C-alpha positions as CSV (number, residue, x, y, z in Angstrom):
1,M,78.1,148.5,20.0
2,Q,79.2,147.2,23.4
3,A,82.2,148.7,25.2
4,M,85.4,146.6,24.7
5,Q,86.1,144.3,27.6
6,T,89.5,143.9,29.2
7,V,91.0,140.4,29.4
8,T,93.3,139.3,32.2
9,V,96.1,136.8,31.3
10,G,98.3,135.9,34.2
11,N,99.5,139.2,35.6
12,I,98.7,141.4,32.6
13,T,95.6,143.1,31.3
14,I,94.7,143.4,27.6
15,G,92.3,146.1,26.5
16,P,91.7,149.8,26.1
17,G,94.1,152.1,28.1
18,Q,96.5,149.2,28.8
19,P,100.1,148.7,27.5
20,L,100.5,147.2,24.1
21,V,100.8,143.4,24.6
22,I,103.4,141.4,22.6
23,I,102.6,137.7,22.2
24,A,105.9,136.3,20.9
25,G,108.2,133.3,20.6
26,P,109.3,130.6,18.2
27,C,106.7,128.8,16.0
28,V,107.6,125.4,17.6
29,A,108.9,124.7,21.1
30,E,112.1,123.2,19.6
31,S,113.9,123.0,23.0
32,A,113.7,124.5,26.4
33,D,117.0,126.3,25.9
34,L,115.8,128.0,22.7
35,C,112.4,129.0,24.2
36,L,114.2,130.4,27.3
37,R,116.7,132.3,25.2
38,I,114.0,133.9,23.0
39,G,111.6,134.5,25.9
40,Q,114.2,136.2,28.1
41,A,115.3,138.5,25.2
42,V,111.7,139.6,24.4
43,R,110.7,139.8,28.0
44,D,113.6,142.1,28.8
45,R,113.0,144.3,25.8
46,C,109.3,144.6,26.6
47,A,110.1,145.6,30.2
48,E,112.5,148.2,28.9
49,L,109.8,149.7,26.6
50,G,106.8,149.4,28.9
51,L,105.2,146.7,26.9
52,S,103.4,143.6,28.3
53,F,104.7,140.2,27.2
54,I,103.1,136.7,26.7
55,F,105.4,133.9,25.6
56,K,104.2,131.7,22.7
57,A,105.4,128.4,21.3
58,S,103.5,125.4,19.9
59,F,104.0,121.8,21.2
60,D,102.5,120.5,17.9
61,K,101.9,122.0,14.5
62,A,99.1,119.8,13.2
63,N,98.3,122.0,10.2
64,R,101.3,121.5,8.0
65,S,101.5,121.6,4.2
66,S,103.2,118.2,3.9
67,I,102.9,115.0,5.9
68,T,106.7,114.9,6.2
69,S,106.9,118.3,7.9
70,R,108.2,118.3,11.4
71,R,105.5,119.1,13.9
72,G,107.1,119.7,17.4
73,P,107.9,117.8,20.6
74,G,104.3,116.7,21.3
75,L,101.9,117.4,24.1
76,D,103.7,116.0,27.2
77,E,107.2,117.3,26.4
78,G,105.9,120.5,25.0
79,L,103.9,121.4,28.1
80,V,107.0,120.7,30.3
81,I,108.9,123.2,28.2
82,L,106.2,125.8,28.4
83,G,105.9,125.3,32.1
84,R,109.6,125.9,32.5
85,V,109.4,129.1,30.5
86,G,106.5,130.5,32.6
87,T,108.2,129.6,35.9
88,E,111.8,130.6,35.1
89,L,110.9,133.8,33.2
90,G,107.9,134.8,35.3
91,V,105.7,135.6,32.3
92,P,102.3,134.3,31.1
93,V,102.5,131.6,28.4
94,T,100.2,130.6,25.6
95,T,100.0,127.7,23.1
96,D,97.5,126.4,20.6
97,V,95.0,123.6,21.2
98,H,94.1,121.3,18.3
99,A,91.6,118.9,19.8
100,P,88.9,119.0,22.6
101,E,90.6,116.3,24.6
102,Q,93.8,118.4,24.9
103,A,92.1,121.4,26.4
104,A,92.2,120.4,30.1
105,S,95.8,119.3,30.0
106,V,96.9,122.5,28.2
107,A,94.9,124.7,30.5
108,G,96.8,123.2,33.5
109,A,100.2,124.4,32.0
110,V,99.5,127.7,30.3
111,D,97.7,131.0,31.0
112,L,96.0,131.6,27.6
113,L,94.6,129.0,25.2
114,Q,94.9,129.7,21.5
115,V,92.6,128.3,18.9
116,P,94.2,128.0,15.4
117,A,92.7,129.8,12.5
118,F,91.7,126.7,10.6
119,L,89.8,125.4,13.7
120,C,88.1,128.5,14.7
121,R,84.6,127.2,13.7
122,Q,85.0,123.8,15.5
123,T,82.2,123.9,18.1
124,D,83.5,121.0,20.2
125,L,86.9,122.6,20.4
126,L,85.6,126.0,21.3
127,V,83.3,124.8,24.1
128,A,86.1,122.6,25.4
129,V,88.5,125.4,25.7
130,A,85.8,127.6,27.2
131,A,85.0,125.0,29.8
132,T,88.6,125.3,31.2
133,G,87.8,128.8,32.4
134,K,91.1,130.1,31.0
135,P,91.2,133.1,28.7
136,V,91.0,132.1,25.0
137,N,92.6,133.7,21.9
138,V,90.9,132.7,18.6
139,K,92.6,133.4,15.3
140,K,90.2,134.4,12.6
141,G,90.1,131.8,9.8
142,Q,91.6,132.8,6.5
143,F,88.3,131.8,4.9
144,M,86.1,133.9,7.2
145,S,84.9,137.5,7.2
146,P,85.4,139.5,10.3
147,A,81.7,139.7,10.9
148,E,81.4,135.9,11.1
149,M,83.6,136.0,14.2
150,K,80.6,137.1,16.2
151,N,79.4,133.4,16.0
152,V,82.8,132.2,17.4
153,V,82.5,134.7,20.3
154,Q,78.9,133.5,21.0
155,K,80.0,129.9,21.1
156,L,82.7,130.7,23.7
157,R,80.4,132.9,25.8
158,E,77.3,130.8,25.7
159,G,78.3,127.3,24.8
160,R,77.8,124.3,27.0
161,L,79.2,120.8,26.9
162,T,76.7,118.0,27.1
163,D,78.2,116.8,30.3
164,G,78.2,120.2,32.0
165,G,81.0,122.6,31.3
166,S,80.9,126.4,31.3
167,S,81.5,129.5,29.1
168,V,84.2,132.1,29.1
169,E,84.1,135.9,29.0
170,N,87.9,136.5,28.5
171,V,88.1,136.3,24.7
172,I,90.7,137.8,22.4
173,L,90.4,137.7,18.6
174,T,93.4,137.6,16.3
175,E,93.6,138.9,12.7
176,R,96.0,136.9,10.6
177,G,95.0,137.6,7.0
178,T,92.4,136.4,4.5
179,F,92.9,134.3,1.4
180,F,93.2,136.4,-1.8
181,G,93.7,134.4,-5.0
182,Y,96.7,132.0,-4.9
183,H,99.6,132.1,-2.4
184,R,98.6,135.4,-0.9
185,L,96.9,136.8,2.3
186,V,95.5,140.3,2.7
187,N,94.7,142.2,5.8
188,D,91.5,144.1,6.1
189,F,91.8,146.9,8.7
190,V,88.2,147.9,8.3
191,G,87.5,144.3,9.4
192,V,89.9,144.7,12.3
193,G,87.7,147.5,13.5
194,D,84.6,145.3,13.0
195,M,86.1,142.7,15.3
196,M,86.8,145.4,17.9
197,D,83.0,146.1,17.8
198,L,82.4,142.6,19.1
199,S,83.7,144.0,22.5
200,C,86.8,141.7,22.4
201,P,90.4,143.0,22.5
202,V,92.0,142.4,19.0
203,C,95.4,141.0,18.3
204,F,97.2,141.4,15.0
205,D,99.3,138.5,13.8
206,V,102.3,140.3,12.3
207,T,104.3,137.3,10.9
208,H,101.6,134.9,9.7
209,S,100.0,137.7,7.8
210,T,103.0,137.7,5.5
211,Q,102.5,134.0,4.7
212,Q,102.1,132.8,1.2
213,P,100.1,129.5,1.6
214,G,101.5,126.7,-0.6
215,G,104.0,129.2,-2.0
216,G,107.2,127.5,-0.9
217,V,109.8,126.7,-3.5
218,D,109.0,123.0,-3.4
219,G,105.2,123.4,-3.3
220,K,105.1,121.4,0.0
221,S,105.5,124.4,2.3
222,S,104.3,127.9,2.7
223,G,106.4,130.9,1.5
224,G,106.4,134.3,3.1
225,R,107.4,138.0,3.0
226,P,108.8,138.7,6.5
227,D,110.3,141.9,5.0
228,R,106.7,143.3,5.1
229,A,106.1,142.4,8.7
230,P,107.3,145.7,10.2
231,M,105.1,147.7,7.9
232,L,102.0,145.6,8.8
233,A,102.9,145.9,12.5
234,R,103.0,149.7,12.2
235,C,99.6,149.7,10.4
236,A,98.1,147.5,13.1
237,V,99.3,149.7,16.0
238,A,98.1,152.8,14.2
239,A,94.7,151.1,13.8
240,G,94.5,150.7,17.5
241,V,94.9,146.9,18.2
242,Q,95.5,145.9,21.7
243,A,98.1,143.2,21.0
244,L,100.6,141.9,18.4
245,F,101.5,138.3,17.7
246,I,105.1,137.9,16.5
247,E,106.9,134.6,15.7
248,T,110.7,135.0,16.0
249,H,113.8,132.9,16.0
250,P,117.6,133.6,16.2
251,S,118.0,131.8,12.9
252,P,114.7,131.5,11.0
253,S,116.2,129.5,8.2
254,E,117.1,126.8,10.7
255,A,113.7,126.8,12.4
256,L,111.6,123.6,12.3
257,S,108.4,125.4,11.3
258,D,107.4,128.7,9.6
259,A,111.0,129.4,8.6
260,A,109.7,131.5,5.7
261,T,107.8,134.0,7.9
262,M,109.5,134.3,11.2
263,L,111.5,137.4,12.0
264,P,115.1,137.1,13.1
265,L,115.3,137.8,16.9
266,D,117.5,140.9,16.6
267,Q,115.1,142.4,14.0
268,A,112.0,141.7,16.2
269,L,113.7,143.3,19.2
270,D,114.5,146.4,17.2
271,M,111.0,146.6,15.8
272,L,109.5,146.7,19.3
273,G,111.1,150.1,20.0
274,E,109.4,151.7,17.0
275,L,106.1,150.1,17.8
276,S,106.2,151.2,21.4
277,R,106.7,154.8,20.3
278,L,103.9,154.6,17.8
279,H,101.5,153.1,20.4
280,R,102.2,155.9,22.8
281,A,101.4,158.4,20.0
282,V,98.2,156.6,19.1
283,S,97.2,156.5,22.8
284,T,97.7,160.2,23.2
285,L,95.7,161.0,20.1
286,S,92.8,158.8,21.2
287,K,92.4,160.6,24.6
């Protein structure tokens, strides 16, 4: 087993012995005002608690249950919004990349590229994001075992594009649940440990792990159990993850995407205090 590497994203470091990293924001970059409001609130709370913060929002939600679902502002407008957040709040920013041709443009605007769970095996996408030289966070597919993520890491670290390109060492893996029967995800904390053995910092997706795929009341959207998010977050911090991914919104029921799983902003801010104390306790015990 190799020693876990640290990953640098903007001005923060993710890995052993480092502050717990919070990757948080709304599911979709609905507007600059909303993103700035949420980003500032989480940034200030993290600073108060000694946590590191990376802002997250998506410019496009290409993986939606229904063709009529709203997807976001699109690449150009979305990257402008994300750029404003990074500049005005002074924090690193991340967003997801859905196609190889988006990688270079997105890398020019954000500090961390995110590969969505359903796309984590797409070789062309992985080598394209690696070629940008930016750190990459890959979400484990709901259909994959933790052990299979070693192949994803290998593609990022050794892959080459046919026209040149490069590989990347700064890789983060995110656990977001695994399919179990119908309309249910489960989290395997033994598997979280297995992903840590791949020498990459591991992030736990607190809110998407509560998702009930296809379980919305109309059958055209996903349901969720956000009431279970704090419990899962505590379990993940106790297990020793290096980062948490949290989608949050002032009024989740009015959100354009993931309304069933996002945490209300005030609840997310309160939860961070408890998680900070738990992380300090775990860090002390592991010394």
